[in-house]
PAROLUM-973272 format. One line per 5 residues: number of its first residue (from 1); their letters; for each residue x, y, z of C-alpha. Coordinates in Angstrom, 1 decimal, decimal comma. Layout:
<rs>
NUM> a> X Y Z | ...
</rs>
This chain:
<rs>
1> mgkpq> 0,0 0,0 0,0 | 1,4 3,4 -0,9 | 1,9 6,2 1,6 | -1,5 7,8 2,3 | -1,8 11,3 1,0
6> lgsrl> -2,3 14,2 3,5 | -6,0 14,8 3,9 | -7,1 11,4 2,6 | -9,5 9,3 4,6 | -6,8 6,8 5,3
11> arfha> -4,4 9,5 6,6 | -7,1 10,9 8,9 | -7,8 7,3 10,1 | -4,2 6,8 11,0 | -3,9 10,2 12,6
16> lkiat> -7,0 9,4 14,8 | -5,5 6,0 15,8 | -2,2 7,6 16,8 | -3,8 10,5 18,6 | -6,2 8,4 20,7
21> kaapr> -3,4 6,1 21,6 | -1,2 9,0 22,8 | -4,1 10,7 24,5 | -6,8 8,2 25,6 | -9,1 10,9 26,9
26> lkarm> -9,6 12,0 23,3 | -11,8 8,9 22,8 | -14,6 10,6 24,8 | -15,0 13,0 21,9 | -13,6 11,0 19,0
31> pfhad> -14,0 7,2 19,7 | -11,5 4,8 18,3 | -11,2 1,1 19,5 | -8,9 -1,4 17,8 | -10,0 -4,4 20,0
36> vrrai> -12,5 -6,1 17,7 | -14,9 -8,7 19,0 | -17,8 -10,7 17,6 | -21,1 -9,3 18,9 | -22,6 -12,8 19,1
41> degel> -19,8 -13,8 21,5 | -20,1 -10,7 23,7 | -23,9 -10,5 23,8 | -26,9 -12,7 24,7 | -28,3 -15,1 22,1
46> verfc> -32,0 -14,5 22,1 | -33,3 -16,5 19,1 | -31,6 -18,5 16,3 | -32,6 -20,5 13,3 | -30,7 -22,2 10,5
51> eeqev> -31,4 -22,8 6,8 | -30,0 -24,9 4,0 | -30,6 -24,1 0,3 | -29,4 -25,8 -2,8 | -27,9 -23,9 -5,7
56> vltpg> -29,3 -25,6 -8,8 | -27,5 -24,9 -12,1 | -28,4 -25,7 -15,7 | -25,8 -27,7 -17,8 | -24,8 -24,4 -19,4
61> erela> -24,4 -22,7 -16,1 | -22,2 -25,5 -14,8 | -20,0 -25,1 -17,9 | -19,8 -21,3 -17,3 | -18,9 -21,9 -13,6
66> trlpn> -15,7 -23,7 -14,7 | -14,6 -20,5 -16,4 | -15,2 -18,2 -13,4 | -12,5 -17,5 -10,9 | -15,0 -17,8 -8,0
71> ppvsq> -17,6 -20,4 -9,1 | -20,8 -20,8 -7,1 | -21,1 -23,4 -4,4 | -23,7 -26,2 -4,6 | -25,4 -25,4 -1,3
76> vsrdi> -25,7 -22,5 1,0 | -26,1 -22,7 4,8 | -27,5 -19,8 6,9 | -27,2 -19,2 10,6 | -29,5 -16,3 11,6
81> alvrl> -29,2 -15,0 15,2 | -30,9 -12,3 17,2 | -28,4 -11,0 19,7 | -29,0 -8,6 22,6 | -26,1 -6,3 23,6
86> envsv> -26,0 -4,3 26,8 | -24,5 -0,9 27,5 | -23,2 -0,1 24,0 | -23,0 2,9 21,8 | -23,9 3,4 18,1
91> lgntg> -21,9 5,9 16,1 | -24,0 8,2 13,9 | -21,1 8,9 11,5 | -20,2 5,3 10,7 | -23,0 3,1 12,1
96> kiide> -20,5 1,1 14,1 | -21,3 -0,5 17,5 | -18,8 0,1 20,3 | -18,5 -0,9 24,0 | -16,9 2,2 25,4
101> rrgql> -16,3 0,8 28,9 | -14,3 -2,2 27,5 | -12,8 -0,3 24,6 | -14,2 -2,7 22,0 | -15,6 -2,6 18,5
106> lrlrv> -18,4 -5,1 18,1 | -18,9 -6,8 14,7 | -21,2 -9,2 12,9 | -19,6 -12,6 11,8 | -19,6 -11,6 8,1
111> eppev> -17,4 -8,5 8,9 | -13,6 -8,5 9,0 | -11,9 -9,3 12,3 | -9,8 -6,2 12,4 | -10,5 -2,5 12,5
116> evndf> -10,8 -0,8 9,1 | -10,6 2,7 7,7 | -14,4 3,2 7,6 | -15,0 2,1 11,2 | -14,1 5,4 12,8
121> raets> -14,1 9,0 11,7 | -11,8 11,9 12,9 | -14,9 13,9 13,9 | -16,3 15,0 17,2 | -19,1 12,7 18,4
126> ravnq> -21,4 13,8 21,2 | -22,6 11,1 23,6 | -26,4 11,0 24,0 | -28,1 8,7 26,5 | -31,3 7,2 25,2
131> ppmny> -34,3 5,9 27,2 | -34,8 2,1 27,4 | -36,6 0,7 24,3 | -36,3 -2,3 21,9 | -33,7 -0,7 19,7
136> ihlmg> -32,7 -2,6 16,5 | -29,5 -1,8 14,7 | -30,1 -1,4 10,9 | -27,5 1,3 10,0 | -25,3 0,9 7,0
141> ehsgh> -21,6 1,5 6,9 | -20,4 5,1 6,4 | -18,9 4,2 3,0 | -22,0 2,6 1,6 | -25,1 3,3 3,7
146> ahffh> -26,8 5,1 0,7 | -25,8 2,5 -1,8 | -28,7 0,8 -3,6 | -27,3 -2,7 -3,6 | -26,2 -2,7 0,0
151> flfdr> -29,4 -1,4 1,3 | -31,4 -4,0 -0,5 | -29,3 -7,1 0,2 | -27,5 -6,2 3,5 | -30,4 -4,6 5,4
156> lprlf> -33,8 -5,7 4,0 | -33,2 -9,4 4,7 | -32,5 -8,5 8,3 | -35,8 -6,7 8,5 | -37,5 -9,8 7,2
161> yller> -35,9 -12,0 9,9 | -36,8 -9,5 12,6 | -40,4 -8,9 11,6 | -41,4 -12,3 10,3 | -39,2 -14,9 12,0
166> fslgr> -38,3 -13,5 15,4 | -40,8 -13,0 18,2 | -39,3 -9,6 19,1 | -40,7 -8,3 15,8 | -44,2 -8,5 17,2
171> qsvvv> -43,4 -6,1 19,9 | -42,9 -2,3 19,6 | -39,4 -1,8 18,1 | -37,3 1,2 17,3 | -35,2 0,6 14,2
176> linen> -32,0 2,8 14,0 | -31,1 4,1 10,6 | -28,6 6,5 9,0 | -29,2 10,3 8,9 | -30,3 11,8 5,6
181> ppafq> -31,1 8,6 3,6 | -31,6 8,9 -0,2 | -35,1 9,1 -1,6 | -35,5 5,4 -2,4 | -34,7 4,5 1,2
186> rdicg> -37,2 7,0 2,5 | -39,9 5,5 0,3 | -39,1 1,9 1,5 | -39,1 3,1 5,1 | -42,5 4,6 4,6
191> flkar> -43,8 1,3 3,1 | -42,4 -0,5 6,2 | -44,1 1,8 8,7 | -47,4 1,4 6,8 | -47,2 -2,4 6,8
196> ypnve> -45,9 -2,7 10,4 | -47,4 -0,2 12,8 | -45,3 -1,5 15,6 | -42,1 -0,2 13,9 | -40,7 3,2 14,6
201> lrhip> -37,7 4,4 12,6 | -35,2 6,9 14,1 | -32,0 8,3 12,5 | -28,9 8,9 14,6 | -27,4 12,3 13,7
206> rnerw> -23,9 12,1 12,3 | -22,4 14,2 15,1 | -23,9 12,0 17,8 | -23,3 8,5 19,3 | -26,3 7,0 21,1
211> qlrel> -25,6 5,2 24,3 | -28,1 2,4 24,8 | -28,9 0,2 27,7 | -30,0 -2,6 25,3 | -29,5 -3,0 21,6
216> yiidd> -30,6 -5,9 19,3 | -28,7 -6,9 16,2 | -29,6 -9,5 13,5 | -26,4 -11,5 12,8 | -27,1 -13,2 9,5
221> yqstt> -24,2 -15,4 8,7 | -24,1 -17,4 5,4 | -21,6 -20,0 4,3 | -21,0 -17,9 1,2 | -20,5 -14,1 1,6
226> ratfl> -22,7 -13,5 -1,5 | -25,8 -12,0 0,3 | -28,0 -12,2 -2,8 | -28,7 -15,9 -2,6 | -31,7 -15,8 -0,3
231> aqptl> -34,6 -18,1 0,5 | -37,9 -17,5 -1,3 | -39,9 -16,1 1,7 | -37,1 -13,5 2,1 | -37,2 -12,5 -1,5
236> dfmre> -41,0 -12,3 -1,5 | -40,9 -10,0 1,5 | -38,4 -7,7 -0,2 | -40,3 -7,7 -3,6 | -43,7 -7,2 -2,1
241> lvieg> -42,6 -4,5 0,3 | -41,5 -2,4 -2,7 | -43,8 -3,4 -5,5 | -47,0 -3,3 -3,4 | -45,7 -0,1 -1,6
246> yqisp> -45,5 1,7 -4,9 | -48,9 0,2 -6,0 | -47,4 -1,3 -9,1 | -49,4 -3,9 -11,0 | -46,8 -5,7 -13,2
251> grarr> -47,8 -6,6 -16,8 | -46,7 -9,7 -18,5 | -43,0 -10,5 -18,7 | -42,1 -9,1 -22,2 | -39,3 -6,5 -21,9
256> riyin> -35,7 -7,2 -23,0 | -33,7 -4,6 -21,0 | -30,1 -3,6 -21,6 | -28,8 -1,6 -18,6 | -26,3 0,9 -20,0
261> rgdar> -23,7 2,6 -17,9 | -22,9 5,4 -20,3 | -23,2 8,0 -17,6 | -21,5 6,0 -14,9 | -18,1 6,9 -13,5
266> krrlr> -17,0 3,3 -13,1 | -17,1 0,1 -15,2 | -18,2 1,6 -18,5 | -18,1 -0,5 -21,6 | -15,6 1,3 -24,0
271> negel> -17,0 -0,4 -27,0 | -20,7 -0,2 -26,1 | -21,5 1,6 -29,4 | -20,0 -1,4 -31,2 | -22,0 -3,9 -29,2
276> wplfa> -25,4 -2,1 -29,1 | -26,5 -3,1 -32,6 | -26,4 -6,8 -31,5 | -28,8 -6,0 -28,6 | -31,0 -3,8 -30,7
281> lrgfe> -31,4 -6,5 -33,3 | -32,8 -8,8 -30,6 | -35,4 -6,3 -29,4 | -33,6 -4,9 -26,4 | -34,3 -1,4 -25,0
286> svaag> -31,4 0,6 -23,6 | -32,1 1,9 -20,1 | -30,0 4,3 -18,0 | -31,6 3,4 -14,7 | -30,2 6,4 -12,8
291> hlsfr> -32,2 8,7 -15,0 | -35,5 7,2 -13,7 | -37,2 7,5 -10,4 | -36,9 4,4 -8,2 | -40,6 3,7 -8,7
296> dqval> -40,2 3,8 -12,5 | -37,2 1,6 -12,3 | -39,1 -1,0 -10,3 | -42,1 -0,8 -12,6 | -39,9 -1,3 -15,7
301> fseak> -38,0 -4,3 -14,4 | -41,2 -5,9 -13,0 | -42,0 -6,7 -16,7 | -38,6 -7,8 -17,7 | -38,1 -11,1 -19,5
306> viagp> -34,4 -10,7 -20,2 | -31,9 -8,4 -18,4 | -28,4 -7,7 -19,7 | -25,7 -5,2 -18,9 | -22,2 -4,6 -17,4
311> hgagl> -21,5 -5,6 -13,9 | -23,0 -3,0 -11,5 | -25,7 -2,1 -9,0 | -28,3 -1,8 -11,8 | -28,4 -5,6 -12,0
316> shilf> -29,9 -5,5 -8,5 | -33,2 -5,0 -10,3 | -33,3 -8,7 -11,1 | -35,0 -8,8 -7,7 | -38,1 -7,1 -9,1
321> aprga> -38,2 -9,0 -12,3 | -40,7 -11,9 -12,7 | -39,4 -15,3 -11,6 | -37,5 -17,1 -14,3 | -36,0 -14,0 -16,0
326> qvlei> -32,9 -14,6 -18,1 | -29,7 -12,6 -17,3 | -26,6 -11,8 -19,2 | -23,8 -10,1 -17,2 | -20,8 -8,5 -18,8
331> fpadk> -17,7 -8,4 -16,6 | -14,4 -6,7 -16,7 | -11,9 -9,5 -16,2 | -10,8 -8,2 -12,7 | -14,4 -8,3 -11,4
336> afdid> -15,4 -11,7 -12,6 | -14,9 -13,1 -9,1 | -17,9 -11,1 -7,9 | -20,9 -13,3 -8,7 | -23,6 -11,6 -6,6
341> yfylt> -26,0 -11,5 -9,6 | -25,3 -15,1 -10,6 | -26,6 -16,0 -7,2 | -29,5 -13,6 -7,3 | -30,6 -14,9 -10,7
346> kamgg> -30,6 -18,5 -9,4 | -32,5 -17,5 -6,2 | -35,1 -15,9 -8,5 | -35,4 -19,1 -10,6 | -33,8 -17,6 -13,6
351> tyeav> -31,0 -18,6 -16,0 | -27,7 -16,9 -16,1 | -25,0 -16,2 -18,8 | -21,8 -14,2 -18,5 | -19,2 -12,7 -20,8
356> igspg> -15,8 -11,7 -19,5 | -14,1 -8,8 -21,1 | -10,7 -7,1 -20,8 | -9,4 -6,0 -17,4 | -10,7 -2,6 -16,2
361> grlgw> -8,5 0,3 -15,8 | -8,3 2,6 -12,8 | -12,0 3,3 -13,1 | -12,9 -0,1 -14,4 | -13,6 0,9 -18,0
366> frapv> -13,3 -2,2 -20,2 | -14,0 -3,8 -23,6 | -16,2 -6,8 -24,2 | -15,5 -9,3 -27,1 | -18,1 -8,8 -29,8
371> teige> -18,2 -12,4 -30,9 | -18,8 -13,7 -27,4 | -21,6 -11,2 -26,8 | -23,3 -12,4 -30,0 | -22,9 -16,0 -28,9
376> alakl> -24,3 -15,3 -25,5 | -27,3 -13,3 -26,9 | -28,1 -16,3 -29,2 | -28,7 -18,4 -26,0 | -31,3 -15,9 -24,6
</rs>
């Protein structure tokens, strides 16, 4: 790793680490704890259930898997736990859970076992004691709390487990969320409150850390870190919460959608103009999802028969497509290990094809082989 530049997030992280070590009293205003513990080991296990789910591939998908650097597994195991923590604090600026008395950072099992740059910020954090309630941690990480993919697949499944699988979800609960969420998250939170009157949503201001007598977390551990391979009841909850919340009545599955990233900063197809005629010839419509409202995006993909496009968060819309949709994902070579959408397609009962292009540059821009794209399209 190169030397961090002055003013960079990494430089500020290291400065905070050094400063709090030299002057421990500084932690009262700017917390930093390098002692990382698993929350499930430090708290009380309240409820727990396990699931097994087979990953069923077609012969074509099995052949594709041999060409991927990170092929899908044949079976996924889940261990979902509701854990109660006592006397902890939640940081408004990063969403992290700390035990200030013991000097510990508390993590889920899927998270790394060491402190990382996005765990703490070199910012003043005011301690605020909160009255006793059933607080549920649902904050996203500072670096990605507003991200479309991570909200859908990191946080919505935990809401399902809380509200539909654990008995605590039938009581009055206060769900803690990030300050200033983007519009699509505000919409989904509104649908949640309308559907579950026992749920109250509260955001923690960025400049505060809430000190709580009790806090519940949903520790959803999977044998594969790919969070998109979910059980059918979980997917149904996520789909219905959004589609019914927007009062969308999907038509028949007829659309062939190509997700273009022409306005994206990262992972753009350099030869998209050369490739597009192959898609147009087969009846695809080119969609820049970011130019549509979230409701319009969901409505569009709820009628998708085929979805294609470069690797990116836009493929998360496979979730809202009818079961059985066909998917073609185009990878830069250095991202071909990231098979979230392969798993999502299979969880949704669809069929999956992929084409691997050239390595991406600094921003992930890459080229895809025209002949292989044509061959893949012929299979759809």
